[in-house]
N, C-alpha and C positions, 0 to 999 in steps of 0.2 A: 333393665330396671336396676336402679342403684341399690346399694345395701339399705339405705334409709327408706326408700320406697318399698322394698321387700319387707322390711320390718313393719311398716305401716299397714301393708296389706295383710300380713300374718295377724297383726293385732286386730284388724277389722274382722277377720275370720273368727278369731277367738271371742270377740264381742258378740258375734252372731250366735255362737254355740253356748256361750256362758249362761244365758238364762235357763237353758235346758238342764245344765249341770247344777245350777243353783236351786232349781226346783226340787232336786233330789238331795239337797244338802251338801253339794260339792262345789268345786270351782276349778279353775285352771290358770296357770301362770306361764308366760313365755320365759324360758331361761336363756336360750341362745339360738342363733341361726348359724350353722357352720357350712362353709364352702358354698353357700347359696343354694344348697339342696337338702340339707338336713336340719330339721327343727327339733329342738329339745324343749319339752314342756314338763311341768310338774302338776299332776292331778292332786287336788287338795280336798280336805274335808271327807265327806262320805265316799268320794270317788277313790280314795286311796285303798280302801279295803273292799271295794265293790267287786263281786265275782265276774262282772261283765265289763270291767274297765278296759281291757284290751280290745274288746269289740267296739266299745264307745270310741276309743282312741283311733282305731282304723276306719270304721264306717262313718263315724260322726266327725271327729276332729280333723283327721287327715283329709277326708273328702272335702270338707269345708275350706281348709287351708289351700288345697290344690285348686279350688274354684277361684280364689283370690290371687294365688301365686302358683301358676302351673309348673314352674321349674322345680318346685319342691318335690323331692322324690320319696322322702320318708319323714315320719313324725315319730319320735320316741318319747316315752315317759321316763323321767329320771326320778327314781325313788330316793327320798331324803334319808 
């Protein structure tokens, strides 16, 4: 998978999870993909202060991204 294909697949995954985040007043942005295995995202809106955002990141966002791009090993939230 090329870098461009990987980015498209990660974006597809974020599009799938975004409506759930938006329904709670949040959102998510892709910041970067490093070494083809690490995805950096930024949780936005209500998600930034949510007490369960790490659970959302691991069980929701990371699982969905891995479904579209199995080579991704980790997803981390970069706090602004």
